[in-house]
C-alpha positions in Angstrom: -7.0 -17.4 8.4 -5.0 -15.3 10.5 -2.2 -14.0 10.0 1.0 -14.0 12.3 4.5 -12.4 12.4 7.7 -13.4 13.4 10.2 -10.1 14.0 14.0 -10.3 13.4 14.5 -10.7 17.5 11.9 -14.0 17.5 13.7 -16.1 14.8 16.9 -15.1 15.8 18.9 -18.0 17.0 17.5 -22.0 17.2 15.6 -21.2 20.3 13.7 -19.0 18.3 12.7 -20.9 16.0 11.5 -23.7 18.1 9.8 -20.9 20.0 8.0 -20.2 17.0 6.9 -24.6 17.2 6.0 -23.3 20.8 3.8 -20.3 19.9 2.0 -22.3 17.2 1.3 -24.7 19.2 -0.5 -23.4 22.0 -2.3 -20.7 19.8 -3.8 -23.6 17.2 -1.8 -24.8 14.0 -5.0 -24.0 11.9 -4.8 -22.7 8.4 -2.3 -19.1 8.7 0.0 -16.7 6.7 3.1 -16.9 9.2 5.4 -14.1 8.4 8.5 -13.9 9.1 12.1 -11.5 8.8 15.7 -11.8 8.4 17.4 -13.6 11.2 18.5 -11.5 14.7 20.9 -8.4 13.0 21.0 -10.3 10.2 19.5 -7.4 7.6 22.6 -4.9 9.4 25.5 -7.1 8.6 24.1 -7.8 5.5 23.9 -3.7 5.0 28.1 -4.5 5.4 27.7 -7.2 3.1 26.2 -4.3 0.2 28.2 -1.6 1.5 31.8 -3.6 1.2 30.3 -5.1 -2.7 30.3 -1.1 -3.0 34.2 -0.9 -3.1 35.8 -3.2 -3.5 33.7 -4.9 -7.0 33.9 -8.4 -5.6 32.2 -11.2 -3.4 33.5 -9.8 0.3 34.9 -11.2 2.5 31.7 -9.9 5.3 29.8 -12.2 3.7 31.3 -15.9 4.4 30.0 -14.6 8.3 26.4 -14.1 7.6 26.6 -17.6 6.1 29.0 -19.1 9.1 26.0 -17.5 11.5 23.1 -19.7 9.7 24.4 -22.4 9.5 25.0 -22.3 13.3 21.5 -22.9 13.7 21.0 -25.6 11.3 23.1 -27.8 12.9 21.6 -27.0 15.6 18.0 -27.9 14.8 18.7 -30.8 12.5 20.9 -33.1 13.8 20.7 -34.7 10.2 24.0 -33.9 7.6 21.7 -35.0 4.6 18.7 -32.8 5.6 17.5 -31.4 2.4 17.1 -28.0 4.1 21.5 -28.1 3.8 21.3 -27.6 0.5 18.0 -25.0 0.2 20.3 -22.7 2.2 23.6 -23.8 -0.1 21.7 -23.2 -3.2 20.7 -19.7 -2.0 24.1 -18.4 -0.6 25.3 -19.5 -4.0 22.4 -17.6 -5.8 23.2 -14.3 -4.2 26.8 -14.6 -5.0 25.9 -15.1 -7.9 24.0 -11.7 -8.4 27.4 -10.0 -6.9 29.8 -11.4 -9.6 27.2 -10.5 -12.8 25.9 -7.5 -11.2 26.3 -4.8 -13.6 24.7 -1.7 -11.3 26.6 1.0 -8.9 22.9 1.6 -8.4 23.1 1.2 -4.0 19.5 1.2 -4.0 18.9 -1.6 -6.7 21.7 -3.2 -5.7 19.9 -3.8 -1.7 17.0 -4.9 -2.6 18.9 -7.1 -4.6 21.2 -8.7 -1.8 18.9 -7.4 1.3 16.2 -9.7 0.2 18.3 -13.1 1.1 17.7 -12.3 5.2 14.6 -13.2 4.8 14.1 -15.5 2.0 17.2 -18.0 4.0 15.3 -17.8 7.0 11.9 -18.8 5.9 13.5 -21.5 4.6 14.7 -22.6 8.1 11.4 -21.8 9.8 9.6 -24.0 7.5 12.2 -26.7 6.8 11.8 -27.3 10.8 9.0 -27.2 11.3 7.7 -29.9 8.5 10.7 -31.8 10.4 8.5 -31.4 13.6 4.8 -32.7 11.7 3.6 -28.8 11.7 3.5 -29.1 8.1 3.7 -26.2 6.0 4.3 -24.6 2.4 6.8 -22.6 1.4 6.3 -19.0 -0.2 8.4 -16.7 -2.0 6.5 -13.9 -1.7 7.9 -12.1 -5.0 5.5 -13.5 -6.5 2.4 -12.1 -4.1 3.3 -8.5 -3.7 3.3 -6.0 -6.8 5.5 -2.9 -6.4 6.5 -0.3 -7.7 9.7 -0.3 -9.4 10.6 2.4 -6.2 13.4 0.4 -4.6 14.5 0.2 -0.9 11.0 2.3 -0.7 8.4 0.2 -3.3 4.6 1.4 -3.3 2.2 -1.2 -3.6 0.2 -2.3 -6.5 -2.8 -3.2 -4.6 -4.8 -5.0 -7.8 -2.1 -7.6 -8.9 -1.4 -8.4 -5.6 -5.0 -9.3 -4.2 -5.3 -11.1 -7.6 -1.8 -12.6 -6.2 -2.7 -13.5 -3.5 -6.3 -14.6 -3.9 -5.7 -16.1 -6.9 -2.5 -18.9 -5.9 -2.5 -19.4 -2.2 -4.1 -22.3 -0.8 -6.1 -20.8 2.3 -6.8 -24.5 4.2 -2.7 -24.6 4.9 0.0 -22.8 6.8 1.8 -20.7 5.0 5.9 -19.2 5.5 6.4 -16.4 3.8 8.9 -12.8 4.2 8.5 -10.1 5.3 9.4 -7.3 3.7 10.0 -8.3 0.5 8.2 -8.1 -3.4 9.0 -7.9 -6.8 8.4 -4.8 -9.5 7.1 -5.3 -12.9 10.8 -6.2 -14.3 10.5 -9.2 -11.1 13.1 -7.5 -9.3 12.6 -7.6 -5.7 12.4 -4.6 -3.5 11.8 -3.9 -0.5 8.7 -2.4 1.3 11.3 0.1 3.4 12.7 -0.7 7.3 10.9 -3.0 9.4 8.2 -3.5 6.6 7.4 -7.0 8.0 4.5 -5.4 9.5 3.4 -4.5 5.7 4.0 -7.3 4.6 1.6 -9.3 7.1 -1.3 -6.1 6.6 -0.9 -6.3 2.3 -1.4 -10.6 3.4 -4.1 -9.7 5.1 -6.1 -7.7 3.8 -6.2 -8.5 0.3 -7.4 -12.4 2.6 -10.3 -10.7 4.6 -8.5 -12.4 7.8 -9.5 -12.8 10.8 -6.9 -11.0 12.3 -3.1 -10.0 12.7 -0.6 -11.0 15.5 2.7 -9.8 15.4 4.9 -10.8 18.3 7.9 -9.4 19.5 10.8 -9.5 22.2 8.3 -7.2 24.3 4.7 -7.4 26.3 2.9 -5.4 23.8 2.5 -1.7 22.8 4.2 0.3 25.9 3.8 3.8 25.9 7.5 4.0 25.7 10.2 2.1 24.4 12.4 0.7 27.0 16.3 1.1 25.4 15.2 4.6 26.2 12.9 5.2 29.0 12.6 4.3 31.8 10.0 1.6 33.4 7.9 1.5 30.8 3.6 0.7 31.1 1.4 -1.8 28.3 -0.9 0.0 26.7 -4.0 -3.1 26.6 -6.2 -1.3 23.9 -5.2 1.7 20.9 -8.1 2.4 18.2 -7.1 2.4 14.3 -6.5 6.3 14.6 -4.4 6.6 18.1 -1.8 4.2 16.3 -1.9 5.6 12.7 -0.7 8.5 15.6 1.5 6.4 16.9 3.4 5.7 14.3 3.5 8.3 12.5 5.8 10.1 15.5 7.7 7.4 15.6 6.5 4.8 17.2 8.3 1.8 16.5 6.4 -1.1 17.6 4.3 -0.7 14.5 5.0 0.1 10.9 4.0 3.3 10.1 2.2 1.3 6.5 1.1 -0.8 8.6 -2.2 0.3 10.1 -4.0 1.2 6.9 -5.4 -2.0 5.2 -6.4 -2.9 8.2 -8.8 -0.5 9.5 -10.1 -0.5 5.6 -11.8 -3.0 7.4 -11.4 -3.2 10.7 -8.8 -6.3 11.0 -7.4 -6.1 14.4 -4.3 -6.0 15.3 -2.5 -7.5 18.5 1.0 -7.3 19.7 1.9 -10.5 21.9 5.3 -11.8 23.6 6.9 -14.5 21.3 7.6 -15.7 24.7 4.3 -15.7 26.4 1.9 -16.7 23.9 -1.3 -17.3 26.0 -0.4 -12.9 27.3 -3.2 -10.9 26.4 -0.7 -8.3 24.2 -2.4 -5.4 22.8 -4.7 -5.1 20.6 -5.8 -2.2 18.1 -8.7 -1.9 16.8 -12.6 0.1 16.7 -13.1 1.6 20.2 -11.2 3.6 23.2 -8.9 5.9 21.8 -6.1 4.5 24.4 -6.4 2.0 27.4 -5.3 2.6 30.4 -4.8 7.0 29.3 -1.4 7.6 30.0 1.5 9.8 28.6 3.1 8.4 25.6 6.7 8.8 25.0 8.7 8.5 21.4 12.2 9.8 20.1 13.7 9.7 17.4 17.5 10.4 16.4 20.3 11.5 13.9 17.2 14.0 12.5 17.9 17.2 10.8 16.6 20.4 11.8 16.2 22.5 8.7 15.2 26.4 9.2 14.5 29.3 6.4 13.6 32.4 6.2 13.1 34.0 2.7 16.0 36.4 1.3 14.5 39.7 0.8 12.0 39.2 4.3 9.1 38.5 2.3 6.8 36.0 3.3 7.1 32.5 3.7 3.4 31.6 1.3 2.1 28.8 -0.1 4.3 29.6 -3.5 7.7 29.5 -0.9 6.0 26.8 1.0 5.0 24.3 -2.2 8.6 25.3 -3.5 10.6 23.7 -0.3 8.3 20.6 -0.2 8.6 20.1 -3.7 12.2 19.6 -2.9 11.6 17.4 0.2 10.0 14.8 -2.5 12.4 15.6 -5.1 14.9 14.6 -2.5 12.7 11.8 -0.7 13.2 13.9 2.6 10.5 12.5 5.2 9.5 15.7 7.3 8.6 14.9 10.5 7.4 18.3 12.9 7.0 21.9 10.8 7.0 24.5 12.4 6.2 28.2 10.9 6.1 31.9 11.0 5.6 34.9 9.0 9.4 35.2 7.4 10.6 31.9 8.6 10.3 28.0 8.1 11.9 25.5 10.4 11.4 21.6 9.9 13.2 18.3 11.0 13.7 15.7 8.4 14.9 12.6 7.9 17.9 12.3 5.9 17.7 7.9 5.6 18.3 8.3 1.6 21.4 10.7 2.2 20.3 13.6 -0.3 21.0 16.6 1.9 23.8 18.1 0.3 22.2 18.4 -2.8 18.9 19.1 -0.7 20.9 21.6 0.8 22.3 23.2 -2.4 19.2 23.3 -4.2 17.3 25.4 -1.4 20.6 28.4 -0.9 19.3 29.7 -4.0 16.2 30.1 -2.6 16.5 31.0 0.8 18.7 31.6 3.9 19.7 28.7 4.8 20.6 27.1 8.1 20.3 23.3 10.2 21.8 21.9 12.5 22.3 17.5 12.1 22.2 15.4 14.9 19.7 16.1 16.9 16.7 14.5 18.4 13.1 14.9 17.8 10.8 13.6 20.9 7.4 13.7 21.1 4.7 13.3 23.7 1.0 12.1 22.9 -1.5 12.3 25.4 1.5 14.7 27.4 0.4 16.7 31.6 2.7 19.1 33.5 5.2 15.6 35.0 5.7 14.4 31.7 6.4 17.7 29.8 8.8 17.8 32.7 10.5 14.4 33.0 11.6 15.1 29.0 12.4 18.5 29.4 15.2 18.0 32.3 18.6 18.4 31.8 17.7 19.2 27.5 19.3 21.5 24.8 15.6 22.7 23.5 16.0 24.1 19.4 12.6 23.6 18.9 9.6 22.9 20.7 6.0 23.0 19.6 2.6 22.0 21.0 -1.2 20.7 20.2 -3.9 20.4 23.0 -2.1 16.9 22.8 1.2 16.5 21.4 4.0 17.8 22.7 7.7 17.8 20.5 10.9 19.3 21.0 13.6 19.1 19.4 17.1 18.6 21.4 20.3 19.4 20.5 21.3 15.4 21.5 
């Protein structure tokens, strides 16, 4: 059993869907689980739908553009207007509209998960039907029946025992299975999501539960690069990365591999390959046991739109364990992901991700006990395996607010 994952860029249009068949033809059509994301920028578009819906309290006009985009793809892939895919996708959009009409909740995270899942559900319906029409017979699965989670909407935790039981008892390992990334369901059968970019994690969940031979993530890049080509010039391909190093890179914010993806694979030593979907025969990058990183070159990572918070005690006493534990309790309470920590005897600085928009509540709480200053909109740059040349190139022409060095990692916080 192998697990493939195709991201949104790889199925963004009709040509991308056709290329899924090309990849399967070149890699073999044996039994596998194929995890597929929403098409292109559908998730972003549905986020606009959610925002409009919660403001307007009715089905927003912005949903029509999402529906039109999907039918444009279908019309290009299926020449027969009587093909069953038209009814299936119409039914999915009708189901979504019914939710919007009858939903009583105004809780953003809950509404988000009930709506956003349709990007994955509809993309997989289209890919599954197209592959069947091209004689690649497959079974469409609703991931929510297999990936069981808690009820933390937008960032759900997996119930591994229930998930493993569902996958091992109900998934046919002798055929091609098409399912969704990113989504699961809670004990009340409401849809949950695993966090943005969680489709990689879904692939790892299925691989772990099925003791898969390997996982391949098909992307629009040659493999894992030492830098994001959108942010840095002349990135280079990393041919081999150990699990440990890949986890480090993911923790610091490397976007090619989801931070949660690697732990279950490492536990069972399941290799992960990252390959370009337009050149499926290429080697790409292998993540697994072995050499830390090859070639041994600096790796550049940037995370933007973070918040730098600096704290000190009101009476200039030490920032000791009691104070720091209280700070981290508040970070957990307000769902702040901490990306960098630096402290001295009387001060404590952190760089946090305010993705749940609870910064104001956090600051009010902190100001009751500490002297607080903060800078929003900062960027956190990280270099793994840095050298002087890499350090100088990164620091050039930047206003550095904070700098931290370990034996092989350099981090700087800049105003932009």
